N, C-alpha and C positions, 0 to 999 in steps of 0.2 A: 503494500500499498503506500503510496505515495502522499507524503505530506506536502502541503502547499507552504508558500513563502512566510516568513514574519512580515509585521508592518513594516519595518524598516526598510526591508527588501521590496514590499510592493510600493512602499513610497519611491524607493530610489529606480526602480523601473519604469514608474509614471514620470517621475525626473528625466529619465533617459529616453523615453521616449518622445519627450517634446522638445530634445536637442540639448539636454545641460550635459553638458562633457564631463563637469566634476563629479554629477552624481553618477554617470556611467563608468568612471574611474573607479570610486567608492564601490561600486556593484561588482564590479569585476577583479579588484585586486584581490580579494581572499580566495580567489580561485585560480590565479594565476601560477602558484608551485604546482600543484595538480595538474594542472595543463600542460605545464610544461614536461612533468615526468611521463604525462603519458604519450605528449607527442615524443620524447625521446626516446622512450621505449618502443614506438612504432617505427620510428625513424633510424633510429641508431646514432644519431649525432646531436650533440648540444645545441649546435648553430644553427642545424636545420631546424630543430624544436622551437628556438627560440624565433626566426623566422615564420615558421608555420604559426606558431600561437598569435603572434602578432598580427598576421595576415585573418586569421580567424576571428581575432578581436575587431577588426577595421571590418570584415564582412558582417560580424555583427552590429556594429555601429552603423554601418550601412543601410541594414535592414531592420533596425532598432523599432521601426512602426508595428514590427509582427510580434514583438516581446509581448507577452501576457500577464498583467501584474499577478493575476492568480496562479500563476504556474511559477515553481521554482527555477530558476537562472542556471543552476548548475547542470542539469542534464541539457540544456538547450546548449551550454557551452562547451560540454564535451560533445556533442553530436556535430557541431560546427567544427569543432579543431579535429575530429577523425575524420569529417570532409576533407578537410583542407589536409589532411595526411595523406588520406589516399590519393588525391590530387598531386601532391609533391612525389608520391611514389610512382603515379603513373608515368610522370616527367622524366623522374630518374631511368625508368625502363627504356624509355623512347632516347632519351640521352645516351645509355649504353647501348642502345641498339644501333646506334650511330656513332658508338666509340667516344663521346665526349666527355665521360665520367666513368668514377668507379667509387666504391664506396670506401671510406676511411673510418677505421675504429681506433679510438684512444681510449685504454684502457690504464688508470693509473691506481698505484697503492703504495700506501707510506710503510709497509711489511719490511722490516730488516733484514730478512731471511730473502735474498735475492733469488737463490732457486725456486721456493715455493712461490715468490714474487712471479717470476718468468713464465712457472708453470700455471700458476694463477690468470695470469694476464692472457695465456694462450688459452686456457680453456673459456676465459671469458669471450676472447676475440671469436673463438669460434661458437659458441653460443648466441653472440650475437648476429653472427653471420648467419646461423642456421635458423634464428628467429626471421631475420631480415630475408631470408630466402623462401619462408612458408609463404603459402599462398594467401591474399592478404585477408579473406574469410577466417581462416585458422588464426593468422599472426592477433587480428582485432579481437577475438574471443579471448586467446589466451593474453594477450597484455592486459584486457579489461579486467578479468577474473584473476589469474596467478599473479599477474605483476603491479595491478593499480589494486588491486584488494577489493574489486567490487563482486556483488553475489550473482549467481548465474541470471537470477531472475532481474536483476537491474541491468547487467549486460544484454539481456533478451529484449529489453524495453528500449534501452539504447539502440540497437543495432536493428529493432524491428523484426525479431523472429522470435519462436518459442523457448522456453528453457532447455526442451530435448535438443533442440538444435545447438545451442550453445555449448550443452554439454557433451554432444558428440564432436563439434568443433574442436572442443579445449581436449578431449581423447585423441583425436585424429592429429592435433598439431603435436601434443606429447610423445605419439608414437614416431612421428617424422623426426624430432628432437633428438631423441633415443637412437634412431638410425642414423643421423648424422654426426650427432657428438658421442663419443665417447666418455661416460662420467668417471669413470673408473678410476 
């Protein structure tokens, strides 16, 4: 069951719809860290994640007339961010097809044991690459539930599918990851 927004959020949505940029900033600011983490997990790059969230917020501002003060803003922002991630992933695929780019993963650790750190970085790099290599529908389900900590029901609502579909996608995503990455 989805709970509606509190009075402050409803007021901010109303003011944002009227064109108040300050209200819009106060409305979205608490959601930024979560949106950036979500985009980072989808895209594998902190820089791409920040750019994508910025694009999502710009799109939300441009479409602010569609905001509903009776609906919480978080699911709306999440959906717009996921859509912008999908767009960026599609553009990457086209760019790779014509040989213009390749994904770069940067994984850092402060662990003083260099061998263990190197092995951990390699595993994280392979895992990140394997996640990025998953079909988009499997990746979205996995990121929302396993990495972003959402319930399967919430992920299903955000993606417009059934809970059983999310369960199946997560199972298949984990199977594919096990095939591609040796976690032992």
